[in-house]
C-alpha positions as CSV (number, residue, x, y, z in Angstrom):
1,M,15.1,-23.9,9.3
2,A,14.2,-20.7,11.2
3,D,14.2,-20.9,14.8
4,K,10.4,-20.0,15.4
5,D,11.2,-19.5,19.3
6,S,13.5,-16.4,18.9
7,A,12.4,-13.1,18.8
8,V,13.2,-11.6,15.5
9,L,12.7,-7.6,15.3
10,V,10.1,-6.5,12.3
11,A,9.8,-2.8,11.0
12,D,7.6,-1.0,8.1
13,V,9.1,2.1,6.7
14,G,6.5,4.3,5.3
15,G,6.7,7.9,3.5
16,T,5.8,9.2,6.8
17,N,6.0,7.1,9.8
18,T,8.0,4.2,10.9
19,R,6.7,0.9,13.1
20,V,8.9,-1.2,14.3
21,A,8.2,-4.3,16.7
22,L,9.8,-7.4,17.8
23,A,7.9,-11.0,16.8
24,R,8.2,-14.4,17.6
25,G,6.9,-17.1,14.8
26,T,4.4,-14.8,13.0
27,A,2.9,-13.1,16.1
28,I,3.7,-9.5,16.9
29,I,4.9,-9.4,20.5
30,A,2.4,-7.6,22.8
31,G,4.0,-4.0,24.1
32,T,6.6,-4.3,21.8
33,T,5.5,-2.2,18.5
34,E,6.4,1.6,18.7
35,R,5.8,4.0,16.0
36,F,8.2,7.2,14.8
37,R,7.8,10.1,12.8
38,N,10.5,10.0,10.1
39,A,10.5,13.5,10.0
40,E,12.0,13.6,13.4
41,H,14.9,11.3,12.0
42,S,18.3,11.4,9.5
43,G,17.3,7.5,8.9
44,L,16.1,4.1,9.7
45,E,19.4,3.7,11.8
46,T,18.8,6.5,14.0
47,V,15.3,5.0,14.6
48,L,16.7,1.3,15.2
49,A,19.2,2.5,17.3
50,E,16.6,4.3,19.5
51,Y,14.4,1.5,19.5
52,L,16.8,-1.1,20.6
53,S,18.0,1.2,23.3
54,K,14.5,1.3,24.7
55,H,13.4,-2.1,24.2
56,R,16.9,-3.4,25.7
57,S,16.9,-6.6,22.9
58,L,19.5,-7.2,20.4
59,P,17.4,-9.9,18.2
60,A,19.6,-12.1,15.7
61,R,17.1,-11.7,12.9
62,A,15.5,-8.7,11.3
63,A,12.9,-8.0,8.4
64,I,12.6,-4.5,7.0
65,A,9.6,-3.2,4.9
66,L,10.1,-0.4,3.0
67,A,8.3,2.1,0.2
68,G,10.4,1.6,-2.8
69,P,12.0,-0.6,-4.7
70,V,14.7,-3.3,-3.2
71,R,17.6,-4.5,-5.2
72,G,19.3,-7.3,-3.2
73,E,20.4,-5.7,-0.3
74,T,19.5,-2.2,-1.1
75,A,16.8,0.0,-1.3
76,A,15.6,3.4,-2.0
77,M,12.7,4.9,-0.5
78,T,10.3,6.8,-3.2
79,N,8.9,9.5,-1.5
80,L,11.6,9.9,1.5
81,G,15.4,10.6,0.8
82,W,16.4,7.5,2.8
83,S,18.7,4.9,1.5
84,M,19.4,1.6,3.4
85,E,22.0,-1.1,3.0
86,A,21.6,-4.3,4.7
87,S,25.3,-4.8,5.7
88,A,25.2,-1.1,7.1
89,L,22.1,-1.6,9.0
90,Q,23.8,-5.0,10.5
91,R,26.8,-3.2,11.5
92,M,25.0,-0.4,13.3
93,T,22.5,-2.4,14.7
94,G,24.2,-6.0,15.8
95,I,21.6,-7.7,14.4
96,R,23.2,-10.8,12.7
97,S,20.8,-10.9,9.6
98,V,18.8,-7.9,7.9
99,A,16.0,-9.0,5.2
100,L,15.0,-5.8,3.1
101,L,11.3,-6.1,1.4
102,N,9.2,-3.7,-0.3
103,D,6.3,-2.6,1.4
104,L,3.9,-4.3,-0.3
105,Q,5.7,-7.6,-0.3
106,A,5.5,-7.7,3.3
107,Q,1.8,-6.7,3.5
108,G,1.3,-9.9,0.9
109,H,2.6,-12.2,3.1
110,A,0.8,-10.9,5.8
111,L,-2.7,-11.8,3.7
112,H,-2.8,-15.2,5.2
113,H,-2.4,-14.4,8.7
114,L,-5.4,-11.6,8.8
115,G,-8.3,-12.5,10.5
116,A,-11.7,-11.8,9.4
117,D,-11.9,-9.0,11.8
118,H,-9.5,-7.4,9.9
119,L,-11.0,-6.9,6.8
120,R,-13.9,-5.3,5.2
121,M,-15.8,-6.6,2.5
122,I,-16.4,-4.0,0.0
123,R,-17.8,-6.5,-3.1
124,E,-18.3,-10.3,-2.6
125,G,-17.6,-11.6,-6.1
126,H,-16.9,-15.7,-6.2
127,A,-14.3,-16.0,-3.3
128,G,-11.8,-19.0,-3.8
129,G,-8.4,-20.3,-3.6
130,G,-5.8,-19.0,-5.7
131,T,-3.4,-16.1,-6.4
132,R,-4.4,-13.0,-4.2
133,L,-3.6,-9.4,-4.9
134,V,-2.7,-6.6,-2.3
135,I,-2.8,-2.9,-3.3
136,G,-1.6,-0.3,-1.1
137,L,-3.0,3.2,-1.4
138,G,-1.1,5.6,0.8
139,T,1.5,8.6,0.8
140,G,2.4,6.4,-2.1
141,V,0.5,3.7,-4.2
142,N,2.0,-0.2,-5.4
143,A,0.6,-3.6,-5.7
144,A,2.0,-7.1,-5.6
145,P,0.6,-10.3,-6.2
146,V,0.6,-13.0,-4.2
147,Y,1.2,-16.5,-5.6
148,P,0.3,-20.0,-4.0
149,A,3.7,-21.9,-4.4
150,G,3.5,-25.4,-2.8
151,A,3.3,-25.0,1.1
152,G,3.9,-21.8,1.1
153,H,3.4,-18.5,-1.8
154,I,5.5,-16.3,-3.7
155,V,4.9,-12.3,-3.1
156,P,7.3,-10.8,-6.2
157,P,8.2,-6.5,-5.3
158,A,6.5,-4.8,-8.1
159,E,6.5,-0.7,-8.5
160,A,2.7,-1.2,-10.0
161,G,1.8,2.6,-8.8
162,H,4.1,4.4,-11.6
163,I,2.2,2.8,-14.6
164,H,0.7,4.9,-17.0
165,L,-2.6,6.4,-15.8
166,P,-5.9,5.1,-17.3
167,Q,-7.3,6.6,-19.6
168,Q,-10.8,5.5,-20.5
169,T,-12.8,8.4,-20.9
170,D,-12.2,12.0,-22.5
171,E,-11.7,13.4,-18.8
172,D,-9.3,11.0,-18.1
173,R,-7.3,11.7,-21.1
174,H,-7.6,15.6,-20.5
175,L,-6.5,14.8,-16.6
176,A,-3.4,13.1,-18.0
177,R,-2.1,16.2,-20.4
178,W,-2.9,18.5,-17.4
179,L,-0.7,16.3,-15.3
180,T,1.6,15.4,-17.9
181,A,2.1,19.3,-18.5
182,R,2.9,19.8,-15.1
183,R,5.2,16.8,-14.1
184,G,6.0,15.4,-17.1
185,F,4.6,12.0,-16.8
186,A,0.7,10.9,-15.5
187,S,1.3,8.3,-13.6
188,V,-1.3,6.2,-11.5
189,E,0.1,7.4,-8.0
190,D,0.1,10.8,-9.4
191,V,-3.6,10.5,-8.9
192,L,-4.4,8.1,-6.5
193,A,-1.8,8.7,-3.8
194,G,-2.7,11.3,-0.9
195,A,-1.0,13.9,-2.7
196,G,-2.1,12.6,-6.0
197,L,-5.8,13.3,-4.5
198,E,-4.6,16.9,-3.9
199,R,-3.7,17.1,-7.6
200,L,-6.9,15.6,-8.9
201,F,-8.8,18.4,-6.7
202,A,-6.7,21.2,-8.0
203,Y,-7.4,19.6,-11.5
204,H,-11.1,20.1,-11.2
205,A,-10.8,23.1,-9.6
206,E,-9.4,24.4,-12.5
207,Q,-12.2,23.1,-14.9
208,T,-14.7,24.8,-12.8
209,G,-13.1,27.7,-11.7
210,G,-13.0,26.8,-7.8
211,A,-10.9,26.8,-5.5
212,Q,-7.7,25.4,-6.4
213,A,-5.7,24.3,-3.2
214,R,-6.7,22.0,-0.6
215,D,-5.0,19.0,1.5
216,A,-6.3,15.5,1.2
217,G,-8.2,15.8,4.9
218,A,-9.9,19.0,4.0
219,I,-10.9,17.2,0.7
220,M,-12.4,14.3,2.5
221,A,-13.8,16.4,5.2
222,A,-15.7,18.8,2.2
223,L,-16.7,15.2,0.5
224,A,-18.8,14.3,3.8
225,E,-20.3,17.9,4.4
226,G,-21.3,17.8,0.5
227,D,-19.6,20.2,-1.3
228,A,-19.6,19.7,-5.2
229,L,-15.9,19.8,-5.9
230,A,-15.3,17.3,-3.5
231,T,-18.1,15.2,-4.7
232,R,-16.5,15.7,-8.6
233,T,-13.2,15.0,-7.2
234,G,-14.4,11.6,-5.2
235,R,-16.4,10.3,-8.1
236,H,-13.5,10.6,-10.4
237,Y,-10.9,9.5,-7.9
238,V,-13.1,6.2,-7.4
239,R,-13.5,5.6,-11.0
240,I,-9.8,5.8,-11.4
241,L,-9.1,3.0,-9.1
242,A,-11.4,0.8,-10.3
243,Q,-9.9,0.8,-13.7
244,Y,-6.8,0.8,-12.5
245,T,-7.9,-2.3,-10.0
246,A,-9.4,-4.0,-13.0
247,D,-6.3,-3.8,-15.6
248,L,-3.9,-4.9,-12.6
249,A,-6.3,-8.0,-12.0
250,L,-6.2,-9.2,-15.6
251,T,-3.2,-9.5,-15.2
252,T,-2.9,-11.6,-12.2
253,L,-6.3,-13.2,-11.9
254,P,-6.7,-13.0,-8.6
255,F,-9.4,-15.3,-7.7
256,G,-8.1,-15.5,-3.7
257,G,-9.0,-11.7,-4.0
258,I,-8.4,-8.2,-3.8
259,Y,-7.2,-6.5,-0.9
260,Y,-6.3,-2.8,-0.3
261,I,-4.9,-1.1,2.2
262,G,-3.6,2.3,3.6
263,G,-4.7,5.3,4.7
264,V,-6.3,6.4,1.2
265,A,-7.9,3.1,0.7
266,R,-9.6,3.4,4.3
267,A,-10.7,6.7,3.9
268,F,-12.8,6.0,0.4
269,T,-13.9,2.8,1.1
270,P,-17.2,4.4,3.0
271,W,-17.2,6.4,-0.9
272,M,-17.2,3.5,-3.4
273,A,-20.6,1.8,-3.7
274,R,-22.0,5.5,-3.7
275,F,-19.3,6.6,-6.6
276,G,-20.0,3.4,-8.8
277,Y,-17.0,1.8,-8.3
278,D,-18.6,-1.6,-9.0
279,A,-20.1,-0.6,-12.1
280,A,-16.3,1.0,-13.4
281,F,-14.4,-2.2,-11.9
282,T,-16.4,-4.6,-13.8
283,D,-16.9,-2.3,-17.7
284,M,-14.1,-4.3,-19.0
285,G,-16.0,-5.4,-22.6
286,R,-15.4,-8.9,-23.1
287,F,-13.9,-9.9,-19.7
288,S,-16.6,-8.2,-17.6
289,D,-18.1,-11.1,-16.0
290,L,-14.3,-12.6,-15.6
291,V,-13.3,-9.2,-12.8
292,A,-16.9,-9.9,-11.9
293,Q,-15.7,-12.7,-10.2
294,F,-13.2,-11.5,-8.0
295,P,-13.7,-10.0,-4.3
296,V,-12.8,-7.1,-3.1
297,A,-11.6,-6.3,0.7
298,L,-10.2,-3.1,2.6
299,V,-7.4,-4.6,5.2
300,E,-7.9,-3.0,8.2
301,D,-5.2,-3.9,10.4
302,D,-2.7,-1.5,10.7
303,F,0.5,-3.3,11.8
304,A,-0.4,-5.9,8.7
305,A,3.1,-5.2,7.1
306,L,5.0,-6.2,10.7
307,T,3.1,-9.3,10.8
308,G,4.0,-9.8,7.0
309,C,7.4,-9.5,8.1
310,A,7.2,-12.4,10.6
311,A,5.7,-14.1,8.3
312,Y,8.4,-13.5,6.1
313,L,11.2,-14.9,8.5
314,A,9.5,-17.7,9.6
315,A,8.7,-19.2,6.5
């Protein structure tokens, strides 16, 4: 049985930043959250050493969420050259027990602890109990189902950003061939991650003879200004996102809702209705009416993964 009165260390290691905090039960302790830029550190070990030195604390237990596949006590980041081993982190920090989770698992564990003020509805659907689905769109892309299990829930890991790109139209198929010629494989992450948006813009620029290189921030700024090429890119992005989400929904049946997290998801949420998200999401043939029942929301809590790590340890 977990000691819910003892402080634990929780960390969320993304492709760009690492957030670290102390938690008690499922609550993050106020004033303990720190953010570190990964480019300024050689690995998680130096991040944790700096954090523990500053906060003069040595919790007995820790949970680390990271953007990459986890195999038992070892893990490797997908979009960052860091690898981790739980036993090595224990030796280095003095923390007695370290658990490693995929970051989308942590987000899944957080869902039941988020208030309504941290959720923005994208489509209402017919909310009810049951399975939930969390989809992360940021430096990388991934998803995880959250299955009810007795008084708790189970969140299995996945690498759902690396499946085949949806190809429902001639334009999608042409894009997939374009990506395959350059990257050897056309995955969801190749389009829906931050760098993927840049690739999608480059693809449309090449088709129209426009400027071929813009970073994701510049593309979103151009979109806000009504730029035609950015608008074409954004519309295609939203359609592929909706198709990908609907495909995942039919494999998990998330009557409890679908939840987007991450910076790219947040950037595109205001554009979803304008660019036909709902029509693309429910365009599933005989199962269109079923998919239409699933509510979709955006998680606006930047620290949800930390809450999820705390909930995992408190379970």
